[in-house]
C-alpha positions as CSV (number, residue, x, y, z in Angstrom):
1,X,44.2,-5.5,54.6
2,X,47.6,-4.2,52.9
3,X,48.8,-0.8,54.6
4,X,51.4,1.7,54.2
5,X,53.0,2.9,57.0
6,X,54.9,6.6,56.1
7,X,58.0,6.5,58.9
8,X,58.0,3.0,59.8
9,X,61.0,3.3,61.9
10,X,59.8,5.8,64.5
11,X,58.6,5.0,67.4
12,X,55.1,5.4,67.1
13,X,55.3,4.2,63.0
14,X,56.9,0.8,63.9
15,X,54.0,0.3,67.6
16,X,51.6,1.1,64.2
17,X,53.4,-1.7,62.3
18,X,53.6,-4.4,65.3
19,X,49.5,-3.4,65.8
20,X,48.6,-3.5,62.5
21,X,50.5,-6.8,61.8
22,X,48.9,-8.3,65.3
23,X,45.3,-7.6,63.5
24,X,46.6,-9.5,60.4
25,X,47.9,-7.0,57.7
26,X,50.5,-7.2,55.0
27,X,53.1,-4.0,55.8
28,X,54.4,-1.6,53.2
29,X,57.0,0.5,55.7
30,X,58.5,3.5,54.6
31,X,61.3,5.1,55.9
32,X,64.1,7.4,55.0
33,X,67.1,6.8,58.0
34,X,67.5,3.6,60.5
35,X,67.0,1.0,57.3
36,X,68.0,-0.9,60.1
37,X,66.4,-0.8,62.2
38,X,63.4,-1.2,59.9
39,X,64.8,-4.1,58.5
40,X,65.1,-6.3,61.7
41,X,60.9,-5.4,62.0
42,X,60.5,-5.7,58.9
43,X,62.1,-9.9,59.9
44,X,60.4,-10.1,62.9
45,X,56.8,-8.6,61.7
46,X,57.1,-11.3,58.7
47,X,58.0,-14.0,61.3
48,X,53.5,-14.3,62.1
49,X,52.6,-15.1,58.2
50,X,52.3,-11.4,57.1
51,X,54.0,-10.1,53.8
52,X,56.0,-7.1,55.0
53,X,58.3,-5.6,52.5
54,X,60.3,-1.7,53.2
55,X,61.1,0.9,50.9
56,X,62.9,4.1,51.1
57,X,61.6,7.1,50.4
58,X,63.7,10.4,50.7
59,X,60.5,12.9,51.2
60,X,62.8,16.2,50.9
61,X,62.2,15.5,47.9
62,X,59.4,15.6,45.5
63,X,60.3,13.6,42.2
64,X,62.6,11.2,44.4
65,X,59.3,10.5,46.9
66,X,57.0,9.9,43.8
67,X,59.3,7.6,41.5
68,X,59.0,5.9,45.3
69,X,55.5,5.7,45.4
70,X,55.1,4.5,41.1
71,X,57.4,2.0,42.2
72,X,55.7,0.5,45.3
73,X,52.4,0.4,43.9
74,X,54.4,-1.9,41.3
75,X,55.3,-4.1,44.4
76,X,53.0,-4.1,46.8
77,X,49.8,-3.6,44.7
78,X,46.7,-1.3,45.7
79,X,46.8,-0.1,49.5
80,X,43.6,-0.8,52.1
81,X,45.5,1.4,53.8
82,X,47.5,4.5,55.0
83,X,49.5,5.8,57.9
84,X,51.6,9.2,57.4
85,X,53.6,9.2,60.7
86,X,56.6,10.3,58.9
87,X,58.3,13.2,61.7
88,X,60.7,15.4,62.3
89,X,60.5,18.2,65.1
90,X,61.8,21.1,66.1
91,X,62.3,23.4,69.3
92,X,63.4,27.4,69.0
93,X,62.4,30.1,69.1
94,X,61.3,32.0,65.3
95,X,64.4,34.3,65.6
96,X,66.7,31.7,65.4
97,X,64.9,29.4,63.0
98,X,66.0,29.5,59.1
99,X,64.4,29.0,56.2
100,X,66.7,25.4,55.8
101,X,64.9,23.9,58.9
102,X,61.4,25.5,58.2
103,X,61.7,24.1,54.6
104,X,62.4,20.8,56.0
105,X,59.6,20.3,58.3
106,X,57.4,20.8,56.0
107,X,58.6,18.5,53.7
108,X,58.8,15.7,56.2
109,X,55.9,16.5,58.4
110,X,53.2,18.6,55.2
111,X,54.2,17.2,52.4
112,X,54.8,13.7,52.9
113,X,52.0,13.6,54.1
114,X,49.9,16.1,50.9
115,X,52.2,13.1,48.6
116,X,51.7,10.3,50.3
117,X,47.5,10.5,50.6
118,X,47.3,11.3,46.9
119,X,48.8,8.7,45.8
120,X,47.1,6.1,48.2
121,X,43.9,7.8,47.3
122,X,44.6,7.2,43.5
123,X,44.9,3.7,44.2
124,X,42.0,2.6,46.8
125,X,40.3,0.8,44.1
126,X,37.3,-0.2,47.3
127,X,37.5,2.6,50.0
128,X,40.3,3.0,52.0
129,X,40.8,4.0,55.0
130,X,44.1,7.7,55.0
131,X,45.3,8.7,59.1
132,X,48.1,11.2,59.3
133,X,49.9,11.1,63.5
134,X,49.7,15.5,64.0
135,X,50.7,17.0,67.0
136,X,49.1,18.7,70.4
137,X,50.1,21.4,69.3
138,X,48.6,21.7,65.2
139,X,46.5,23.2,67.3
140,X,47.4,24.5,70.8
141,X,51.3,26.2,69.7
142,X,53.2,26.6,72.7
143,X,55.9,29.6,72.1
144,X,59.9,27.8,70.7
145,X,57.1,25.4,68.5
146,X,56.0,28.0,65.7
147,X,57.4,26.0,62.9
148,X,56.4,22.7,64.1
149,X,53.1,23.8,65.1
150,X,52.0,25.3,61.7
151,X,53.1,22.2,59.6
152,X,51.2,20.3,61.7
153,X,48.0,22.4,61.7
154,X,48.8,22.6,58.2
155,X,48.2,18.2,58.2
156,X,45.3,19.2,60.1
157,X,43.6,21.8,57.6
158,X,44.6,18.5,54.8
159,X,42.6,15.9,56.1
160,X,39.2,18.0,57.2
161,X,39.6,19.5,53.8
162,X,41.0,16.2,51.8
163,X,38.0,13.9,52.9
164,X,35.2,15.9,51.6
165,X,37.1,15.3,47.9
166,X,36.9,12.0,48.7
167,X,34.4,10.7,51.0
168,X,31.8,9.9,48.1
169,X,35.2,7.2,47.3
170,X,34.8,5.3,49.9
171,X,37.5,6.7,51.4
172,X,37.6,8.4,55.0
173,X,40.6,10.8,56.2
174,X,41.8,11.3,59.9
175,X,44.1,12.1,61.9
176,X,45.6,11.6,65.8
177,X,47.0,15.0,67.8
178,X,49.4,13.0,70.2
179,X,50.4,15.1,72.5
180,X,53.3,13.4,75.1
181,X,54.5,11.2,73.8
182,X,57.3,8.9,75.4
183,X,59.6,8.6,72.4
184,X,63.1,9.5,71.4
185,X,61.4,13.2,69.2
186,X,60.5,14.4,73.3
187,X,63.9,13.4,74.9
188,X,65.3,16.7,73.9
189,X,62.6,17.7,77.2
190,X,64.5,17.1,81.0
191,X,62.4,15.5,83.2
192,X,61.8,18.5,85.2
193,X,60.2,19.8,81.7
194,X,58.5,16.6,81.7
195,X,56.8,16.3,85.1
196,X,56.3,19.8,84.4
197,X,54.1,19.5,81.2
198,X,52.4,16.5,83.0
199,X,51.3,17.9,85.2
200,X,48.8,19.8,83.1
201,X,47.2,16.6,82.2
202,X,44.3,15.2,83.2
203,X,46.1,11.5,83.9
204,X,50.1,13.0,84.7
205,X,51.8,10.9,82.8
206,X,52.7,10.6,79.2
207,X,51.8,9.0,76.6
208,X,52.9,6.0,75.4
209,X,53.2,5.4,70.9
210,X,50.9,1.6,72.3
211,X,48.7,3.7,72.7
212,X,49.2,5.7,69.7
213,X,49.4,2.7,67.9
214,X,45.2,1.7,70.0
215,X,43.7,5.2,68.8
216,X,45.6,4.2,64.8
217,X,43.8,0.4,64.9
218,X,40.2,2.1,65.2
219,X,40.7,4.7,62.9
220,X,42.0,2.6,60.1
221,X,39.0,-0.4,61.4
222,X,36.2,-1.0,60.7
223,X,33.9,0.9,62.9
224,X,35.0,3.6,62.5
225,X,33.3,3.7,58.8
226,X,31.3,7.0,59.1
227,X,34.0,8.7,61.1
228,X,35.9,11.5,58.2
229,X,37.4,14.7,58.3
230,X,38.3,14.8,62.2
231,X,41.2,14.9,64.8
232,X,41.1,12.8,67.1
233,X,42.6,14.2,70.3
234,X,45.0,11.8,72.3
235,X,46.5,14.2,74.9
236,X,45.9,12.5,77.8
237,X,43.4,15.9,78.7
238,X,45.5,18.5,78.5
């Protein structure tokens, strides 16, 4: 199986890449920065006998993204799985958020999903799986998260709508609404803030990138063939 993962340099993207490699997938790891980290990850995973390639993609530019994806088609062939894990966050009141910050969030969090999903669906000759990493805040926004929440809400709406467009092609489209996961993205919160948040969770702890990867394995595997247009709540019982 051939799987493409955007945001492969991130904690969640790299955890999914490792899980998919253990499954035996051939991998295309897409990234925008942290080339050294992605190269090291590719070298690590290639030792298992998997084909692993890396590709730099600038999701803030539509033309550069489309060019990179066209080149990926020639290098990698038709994908069976796409995981949209590229993402950035912003904790800022609306009054302090600039238009440039708003646009950057939507370019990376939302437009990347649109462009990559469209590309993948056009190339999934025998059907396939498209999975996007969303956020708890997409459906339950919090103060100072308006821009980020809006970008993830758009991902979830796109997921539900696109699933209806491509279902007849044998393609399922789902998302994971991740809660407070122990990643560098959430390092902006103090230990006290994290403790206060997790106290409201049923499981009383943060989640791990591996737990997101485990959910991704299910949603891109054969046992989820009747699941499409769904957003899995992975928030620890928020």
